[in-house]
C-alpha positions as MATLAB code, in Angstrom:
seq = 'MMKKWREVTSAECQRDFDDLLDVCIEIASERITEKWGLEPVAVVNHISDGQRVLALEAEAPSNVAVHTTLVDRLRATSSDLRSYAIVSDATVEGASDMHLEVLLEHRDYAMHILVPYLLPDTTTFDLGPMRASVGQRLLWG';
ca = [
      99.007   88.854  132.675;
     100.427   90.948  129.851;
      97.874   92.943  127.846;
      97.744   92.574  124.100;
      98.739   95.580  122.015;
      95.202   96.135  120.711;
      93.999   96.484  124.315;
      96.405   99.332  125.094;
      96.460  101.327  121.836;
      94.076  103.792  120.237;
      91.846  102.887  117.301;
      93.972  105.239  115.162;
      97.163  103.378  116.124;
      95.551  100.024  115.334;
      94.339  101.205  111.907;
      97.743  102.704  111.126;
      99.634   99.547  112.120;
      97.295   97.289  110.136;
      97.610   99.489  107.042;
     101.366  100.051  107.393;
     102.003   96.317  107.779;
      99.956   95.562  104.646;
     101.840   98.189  102.625;
     105.215   96.954  103.916;
     104.431   93.337  102.983;
     103.330   94.484   99.523;
     106.552   96.466   99.003;
     108.699   93.569  100.244;
     106.895   91.053   98.049;
     107.313   93.198   94.949;
     110.962   94.021   95.509;
     112.034   90.535   96.544;
     110.186   88.631   93.788;
     111.428   91.073   91.152;
     115.002   90.419   92.384;
     115.571   94.055   93.249;
     116.452   93.162   96.810;
     115.036   94.866   99.837;
     117.032   97.600  101.447;
     115.106   99.193  104.326;
     112.124  101.253  103.189;
     109.942  103.506  105.353;
     106.216  103.989  104.924;
     105.177  107.175  106.678;
     101.794  108.573  107.740;
     102.142  112.354  107.783;
      99.648  114.438  109.721;
      99.274  116.913  106.839;
     100.431  115.040  103.701;
      98.925  111.541  103.942;
     100.966  108.398  103.395;
     104.332  108.393  101.631;
     107.105  105.887  100.937;
     110.644  106.923  101.811;
     113.510  104.956  100.268;
     117.149  105.889   99.953;
     118.978  105.641   96.659;
     121.958  103.474   97.622;
     123.310  106.219   99.863;
     124.497  103.861  102.582;
     126.737  100.801  102.389;
     124.663   98.494  104.621;
     121.117   97.809  105.794;
     122.040   99.079  109.263;
     123.315  102.362  107.811;
     120.201  102.723  105.623;
     117.956  102.053  108.622;
     119.830  104.629  110.726;
     119.612  107.230  107.948;
     115.862  106.610  107.563;
     115.297  107.022  111.309;
     117.362  110.237  111.327;
     115.262  111.662  108.473;
     112.036  110.674  110.222;
     113.244  112.232  113.476;
     113.869  115.509  111.652;
     110.187  115.691  110.649;
     108.616  113.844  113.598;
     106.387  116.790  114.531;
     104.490  116.250  111.239;
     104.304  112.441  111.555;
     101.589  110.291  113.089;
     103.143  106.875  112.509;
     105.623  105.009  110.345;
     106.955  101.559  109.529;
     110.350  100.445  108.298;
     110.513   97.133  106.438;
     113.752   95.314  105.701;
     114.984   91.856  104.863;
     116.317   90.362  108.099;
     117.591   87.180  106.461;
     121.085   86.300  107.613;
     123.392   85.589  104.684;
     123.786   81.862  104.169;
     120.807   80.977  106.377;
     118.017   78.800  105.039;
     115.304   80.713  106.930;
     114.270   84.022  105.379;
     112.581   86.783  107.411;
     111.195   90.249  106.958;
     111.520   92.700  109.814;
     108.880   95.402  110.222;
     109.348   98.129  112.808;
     106.131  100.018  113.517;
     105.839  103.151  115.602;
     102.895  105.402  116.354;
     102.968  108.306  118.779;
     101.281  105.890  121.249;
     103.173  102.610  120.804;
     105.992  100.741  119.053;
     106.016   97.186  117.732;
     108.609   94.851  116.216;
     107.384   92.134  113.822;
     109.301   89.262  112.234;
     107.680   87.526  109.281;
     109.195   84.345  107.827;
     108.818   83.985  104.077;
     109.504   81.462  101.331;
     110.126   81.878   97.622;
     109.127   78.473   96.241;
     109.342   79.809   92.676;
     109.997   83.107   90.898;
     106.429   84.395   91.212;
     105.384   83.156   94.660;
     105.989   84.957   97.955;
     104.625   82.864  100.845;
     104.409   84.277  104.367;
     104.685   82.253  107.543;
     103.273   83.067  110.985;
     104.247   86.512  112.250;
     105.909   87.052  115.609;
     105.262   90.397  117.258;
     106.790   92.012  120.311;
     106.874   95.449  121.878;
     109.276   97.571  119.873;
     111.818  100.207  120.725;
     110.477  103.760  120.518;
     112.774  105.664  118.190;
     110.899  108.926  117.538;
     108.474  109.462  120.362;
     109.584  108.361  123.826;
];
């Protein structure tokens, strides 16, 4: 039987993931409902500087390039990081189903979360049931 992530992670990791996911959903909701769009954004828990948001100013031509650039920047400062999340819109162009993708990584564990969402009107951002799986470790292997 496979253990659940809360059974194999530290209390610090669990708190970080819960908080990072909340912040990522808040950022996504704001940017998507305001029609800004959602290029990948990182929320980072520094060991010495607290929590910060890292977004790129249209430096890359695609979400994949933005994601890669964010990971490279995080890798460069990984010794001062405790955990991070990257949120992006994973909706495929032309598809009727819309999804957020949240990649979470702590020094102890990595998780990948997909969150379906609906925009029934211009002010409503409804979330569906989240699907979580073990994620790829990008900074700490």
